[in-house]
LUMLUMKOL-352411 format. One line per 3 residues: number of its first residue (from 0); for each residue x, y, z of C-alpha. Coordinates in steps of 0.25 Angstrom, whole numbers, plus 5000, padded with zeros to 4 digits. Example, Ala and Ser with C-alpha at 12.3 -4.5 7.8 and 13.67 -1.06 7.14 Angstrom:
# residues 2
0 = 5049:4982:5031; 5055:4996:5029 $
***
This chain:
# residues 473
0 = 5455:5408:5582; 5449:5409:5568; 5435:5404:5564 $
3 = 5440:5394:5555; 5449:5388:5567; 5436:5388:5575 $
6 = 5428:5380:5566; 5439:5370:5562; 5441:5368:5578 $
9 = 5425:5366:5579; 5425:5355:5568; 5438:5348:5573 $
12 = 5430:5348:5587; 5417:5343:5581; 5425:5332:5573 $
15 = 5431:5328:5586; 5417:5328:5593; 5412:5318:5582 $
18 = 5423:5308:5586; 5416:5306:5600; 5409:5292:5602 $
21 = 5395:5298:5603; 5396:5304:5588; 5403:5292:5581 $
24 = 5390:5285:5578; 5383:5297:5573; 5395:5301:5565 $
27 = 5396:5288:5558; 5381:5288:5555; 5382:5301:5547 $
30 = 5395:5296:5540; 5388:5284:5536; 5377:5292:5530 $
33 = 5386:5299:5521; 5396:5287:5517; 5389:5274:5519 $
36 = 5380:5275:5507; 5391:5278:5497; 5400:5267:5504 $
39 = 5389:5258:5502; 5386:5262:5487; 5400:5260:5482 $
42 = 5403:5248:5493; 5415:5255:5501; 5417:5258:5515 $
45 = 5417:5271:5521; 5432:5270:5524; 5435:5267:5510 $
48 = 5426:5278:5505; 5433:5289:5514; 5447:5284:5510 $
51 = 5444:5286:5495; 5438:5300:5497; 5450:5303:5506 $
54 = 5459:5298:5495; 5453:5309:5485; 5452:5320:5496 $
57 = 5438:5319:5499; 5438:5312:5512; 5438:5325:5521 $
60 = 5429:5332:5512; 5418:5321:5515; 5421:5319:5529 $
63 = 5418:5334:5531; 5405:5333:5524; 5401:5320:5532 $
66 = 5405:5325:5545; 5398:5339:5544; 5385:5331:5542 $
69 = 5388:5323:5554; 5390:5336:5563; 5378:5343:5557 $
72 = 5368:5331:5559; 5358:5331:5570; 5357:5316:5573 $
75 = 5347:5306:5579; 5341:5303:5588; 5340:5318:5594 $
78 = 5347:5327:5583; 5360:5327:5590; 5372:5334:5583 $
81 = 5386:5333:5585; 5389:5348:5585; 5378:5351:5595 $
84 = 5384:5340:5604; 5399:5346:5603; 5395:5360:5605 $
87 = 5386:5356:5617; 5397:5349:5623; 5410:5355:5618 $
90 = 5405:5368:5611; 5412:5376:5622; 5425:5372:5617 $
93 = 5422:5379:5603; 5425:5393:5598; 5411:5401:5594 $
96 = 5415:5400:5580; 5417:5385:5582; 5403:5383:5587 $
99 = 5396:5391:5577; 5403:5384:5566; 5399:5370:5572 $
102 = 5385:5375:5574; 5384:5380:5560; 5389:5367:5555 $
105 = 5379:5359:5563; 5368:5368:5557; 5373:5367:5543 $
108 = 5368:5359:5531; 5376:5353:5519; 5371:5359:5505 $
111 = 5376:5359:5491; 5382:5372:5485; 5386:5378:5472 $
114 = 5398:5387:5472; 5393:5399:5464; 5406:5408:5466 $
117 = 5419:5405:5474; 5431:5413:5479; 5441:5402:5484 $
120 = 5446:5404:5497; 5435:5414:5501; 5421:5411:5498 $
123 = 5411:5405:5488; 5396:5407:5484; 5387:5395:5485 $
126 = 5374:5391:5480; 5366:5381:5488; 5361:5370:5479 $
129 = 5352:5363:5489; 5345:5374:5496; 5342:5388:5491 $
132 = 5352:5390:5480; 5356:5403:5485; 5371:5408:5485 $
135 = 5379:5412:5496; 5394:5414:5500; 5402:5405:5508 $
138 = 5415:5410:5514; 5426:5399:5515; 5441:5399:5512 $
141 = 5444:5384:5511; 5430:5379:5506; 5431:5387:5493 $
144 = 5445:5386:5489; 5442:5374:5479; 5428:5379:5475 $
147 = 5425:5385:5461; 5412:5390:5455; 5400:5379:5454 $
150 = 5406:5370:5463; 5396:5362:5471; 5399:5359:5485 $
153 = 5392:5352:5498; 5394:5361:5510; 5389:5366:5523 $
156 = 5388:5381:5524; 5390:5388:5538; 5387:5402:5543 $
159 = 5399:5407:5551; 5402:5422:5555; 5392:5427:5544 $
162 = 5398:5419:5533; 5395:5407:5527; 5406:5395:5526 $
165 = 5408:5381:5523; 5409:5370:5534; 5419:5361:5532 $
168 = 5413:5350:5522; 5412:5353:5508; 5409:5343:5496 $
171 = 5412:5347:5482; 5400:5342:5473; 5402:5339:5458 $
174 = 5391:5344:5450; 5386:5331:5447; 5386:5327:5461 $
177 = 5379:5340:5466; 5368:5337:5456; 5366:5323:5461 $
180 = 5366:5329:5475; 5356:5339:5472; 5346:5329:5466 $
183 = 5347:5320:5478; 5345:5332:5488; 5333:5337:5480 $
186 = 5326:5323:5481; 5331:5321:5496; 5326:5335:5499 $
189 = 5312:5332:5494; 5311:5319:5501; 5316:5326:5514 $
192 = 5305:5336:5513; 5294:5325:5510; 5298:5318:5523 $
195 = 5299:5330:5532; 5286:5334:5527; 5280:5321:5530 $
198 = 5287:5321:5545; 5284:5336:5548; 5272:5339:5540 $
201 = 5271:5348:5528; 5267:5361:5536; 5280:5359:5545 $
204 = 5288:5358:5533; 5282:5370:5527; 5287:5379:5539 $
207 = 5301:5374:5537; 5309:5384:5527; 5315:5378:5514 $
210 = 5328:5381:5519; 5326:5373:5533; 5321:5361:5525 $
213 = 5333:5361:5515; 5343:5362:5528; 5335:5351:5535 $
216 = 5336:5342:5522; 5351:5345:5521; 5354:5342:5535 $
219 = 5353:5327:5532; 5357:5328:5516; 5373:5327:5518 $
222 = 5374:5313:5515; 5367:5315:5502; 5379:5325:5499 $
225 = 5390:5316:5502; 5383:5304:5495; 5382:5311:5482 $
228 = 5396:5317:5484; 5403:5304:5487; 5396:5297:5475 $
231 = 5400:5307:5465; 5415:5308:5471; 5417:5293:5471 $
234 = 5411:5292:5457; 5421:5303:5452; 5433:5296:5460 $
237 = 5430:5283:5454; 5428:5288:5440; 5438:5286:5430 $
240 = 5444:5297:5423; 5438:5300:5409; 5446:5296:5397 $
243 = 5452:5309:5390; 5451:5308:5374; 5450:5317:5363 $
246 = 5438:5320:5354; 5441:5307:5347; 5440:5299:5359 $
249 = 5456:5297:5358; 5463:5295:5372; 5469:5309:5376 $
252 = 5484:5308:5375; 5493:5320:5373; 5503:5317:5362 $
255 = 5515:5326:5357; 5522:5320:5345; 5535:5326:5340 $
258 = 5540:5326:5326; 5555:5330:5324; 5559:5338:5311 $
261 = 5571:5345:5305; 5570:5359:5309; 5571:5364:5294 $
264 = 5558:5357:5291; 5550:5366:5301; 5544:5375:5291 $
267 = 5541:5365:5281; 5534:5356:5291; 5525:5369:5296 $
270 = 5522:5372:5281; 5516:5357:5280; 5509:5358:5293 $
273 = 5503:5371:5288; 5498:5364:5275; 5493:5351:5282 $
276 = 5477:5352:5284; 5478:5345:5297; 5486:5355:5304 $
279 = 5483:5369:5307; 5492:5380:5312; 5488:5383:5327 $
282 = 5493:5397:5327; 5498:5405:5315; 5514:5405:5314 $
285 = 5515:5396:5325; 5521:5382:5323; 5508:5375:5328 $
288 = 5498:5367:5322; 5484:5360:5326; 5479:5347:5320 $
291 = 5463:5350:5318; 5457:5337:5316; 5445:5337:5306 $
294 = 5440:5323:5311; 5427:5322:5319; 5429:5316:5333 $
297 = 5427:5301:5334; 5417:5301:5345; 5424:5290:5351 $
300 = 5426:5297:5364; 5426:5286:5376; 5416:5286:5386 $
303 = 5420:5293:5399; 5431:5301:5392; 5434:5315:5391 $
306 = 5437:5321:5377; 5446:5332:5376; 5449:5340:5364 $
309 = 5453:5353:5359; 5446:5361:5347; 5450:5373:5338 $
312 = 5439:5382:5335; 5430:5375:5344; 5428:5364:5333 $
315 = 5440:5359:5327; 5447:5348:5336; 5462:5349:5338 $
318 = 5469:5336:5336; 5483:5340:5338; 5494:5351:5337 $
321 = 5508:5352:5330; 5519:5362:5335; 5531:5363:5325 $
324 = 5544:5367:5331; 5559:5366:5326; 5562:5351:5325 $
327 = 5549:5346:5330; 5534:5345:5327; 5525:5342:5339 $
330 = 5511:5336:5338; 5502:5336:5350; 5489:5327:5351 $
333 = 5479:5322:5361; 5478:5308:5357; 5487:5296:5351 $
336 = 5478:5295:5339; 5479:5310:5336; 5494:5309:5337 $
339 = 5496:5298:5328; 5486:5304:5318; 5493:5318:5318 $
342 = 5507:5310:5318; 5503:5303:5305; 5498:5316:5299 $
345 = 5511:5324:5302; 5520:5312:5297; 5513:5312:5284 $
348 = 5513:5327:5283; 5527:5329:5287; 5533:5316:5282 $
351 = 5549:5318:5281; 5549:5330:5290; 5546:5325:5303 $
354 = 5553:5314:5311; 5547:5302:5320; 5537:5307:5330 $
357 = 5539:5307:5345; 5527:5307:5353; 5524:5309:5367 $
360 = 5510:5305:5374; 5503:5309:5386; 5490:5305:5392 $
363 = 5482:5315:5400; 5485:5308:5413; 5500:5308:5409 $
366 = 5499:5323:5405; 5494:5326:5419; 5503:5317:5426 $
369 = 5516:5324:5419; 5509:5338:5422; 5506:5334:5436 $
372 = 5520:5337:5443; 5521:5350:5435; 5508:5354:5442 $
375 = 5513:5349:5456; 5525:5359:5454; 5536:5350:5448 $
378 = 5545:5360:5441; 5555:5350:5436; 5545:5343:5426 $
381 = 5543:5349:5413; 5528:5351:5409; 5522:5341:5399 $
384 = 5515:5353:5391; 5519:5368:5392; 5509:5378:5387 $
387 = 5507:5393:5389; 5496:5395:5400; 5489:5406:5391 $
390 = 5489:5397:5379; 5483:5385:5388; 5472:5394:5394 $
393 = 5468:5399:5380; 5468:5385:5375; 5459:5380:5386 $
396 = 5450:5392:5385; 5448:5390:5370; 5446:5375:5372 $
399 = 5436:5377:5382; 5428:5387:5374; 5428:5379:5362 $
402 = 5423:5367:5371; 5413:5373:5378; 5407:5381:5366 $
405 = 5405:5367:5360; 5399:5363:5373; 5387:5373:5373 $
408 = 5383:5367:5360; 5385:5352:5363; 5375:5342:5371 $
411 = 5380:5341:5385; 5376:5328:5393; 5375:5337:5406 $
414 = 5364:5344:5398; 5356:5332:5394; 5364:5333:5380 $
417 = 5359:5346:5377; 5369:5357:5373; 5371:5369:5384 $
420 = 5364:5379:5374; 5352:5371:5373; 5351:5369:5388 $
423 = 5353:5383:5391; 5340:5387:5384; 5331:5380:5394 $
426 = 5330:5381:5410; 5332:5367:5412; 5344:5366:5403 $
429 = 5349:5379:5408; 5351:5373:5422; 5359:5362:5416 $
432 = 5368:5371:5408; 5371:5379:5420; 5375:5367:5428 $
435 = 5383:5363:5416; 5390:5376:5415; 5393:5377:5430 $
438 = 5399:5362:5430; 5408:5367:5418; 5413:5379:5425 $
441 = 5415:5372:5438; 5423:5361:5432; 5431:5371:5425 $
444 = 5434:5380:5437; 5439:5367:5445; 5448:5364:5434 $
447 = 5454:5377:5433; 5455:5378:5448; 5462:5364:5449 $
450 = 5472:5368:5438; 5474:5383:5443; 5468:5389:5430 $
453 = 5459:5398:5425; 5445:5392:5423; 5439:5392:5409 $
456 = 5428:5403:5409; 5415:5397:5405; 5406:5408:5408 $
459 = 5404:5411:5393; 5396:5398:5393; 5386:5403:5402 $
462 = 5385:5416:5394; 5384:5407:5381; 5372:5400:5386 $
465 = 5365:5413:5393; 5367:5407:5406; 5377:5417:5413 $
468 = 5366:5422:5422; 5365:5408:5428; 5379:5407:5431 $
471 = 5381:5414:5444; 5367:5410:5450 $
***
């Protein structure tokens, strides 16, 4: 029988042992320590909380974390531990690897780690953000499948057969949640050492190594991890999606407007578009034009909205595109207001040469809904938009390059409204910029992984800010 089977069997056995009457009260006490404060805060029952988490796929994840805390605890009044009890009374039933796994789990502590590198399905390199900050390798198949660089996770790491592995419970921590957790742990750790010093005396504390002090602190800190994770997770689940707008604060609506015309007028229409100041040939000798608006953004972007825009040459906003084909002129824009304005311009410019407009409108939600069956393998449904993957990749790369080159010289709220270039010049600011860059890179890696695409390579930003030497340390 393989090692994984042995450890799985050991965990099933300890879960069954936890159902014995003599452990029910102790288990309920530990679960209350994790869940009751949050339930009281948002005024729901533990059953309602668990149901909501299960609905979003988080139930098993949280249960694993809390249950591991329960079986690792030494409970009053005589420091009894459920794993010790099980191994003493039923340990003879376990394989050697199973007993070793339970013993390692019993002596483990929960900590917060940052993923420095990852080989999905094989291993990952972690940095401990609570203790010494050293980087080490964890060998894991399932636990690394969904990790990307700069992820932050709460986990227990065990030593098995000379290699470090994860235990069963892993909580992914968004960056904001991890920063909140680190602040809480820092303050709690100071208080813990003060109380321990008063109880045992300064000389006794001095004889305890820093590593042992950290481990003793973390043995009781697990509820802080789950509480902060729950607060941020529930806030995110209840948070409304941001309204998607363009740079003028107009609701994002993808419009396609078609103007019919007689085939013999194609060349004349092309000549008039070439002569019009509002329209510019996108590619020489290609029947496509771009609408480069010279107007300044209105600044009326609604609060809690996400602004999406495309630029040419990093500065000129692209307001629409035209494609001229035999018998039809097609206009595309990203808002109703732009569609109406462009239609008025074209009807005035090409009066008598184009027929009545026929429009199709799609909100971002409708666009995603129409594409969803195709993403799920519905080959009978025609895609809403067809674009060459290489062209799409080039458009994304150019757009992202332009966006982030602008960002380097713009005030960023996460950087105290300073530009990344300004912050990179000081030690304190440099630390914030590094966190900002990690956050950007982590989000992009997650997006690319979820969509099966190659991620945007933002390494040039580290070089541009002269921070490349800090990227992998």
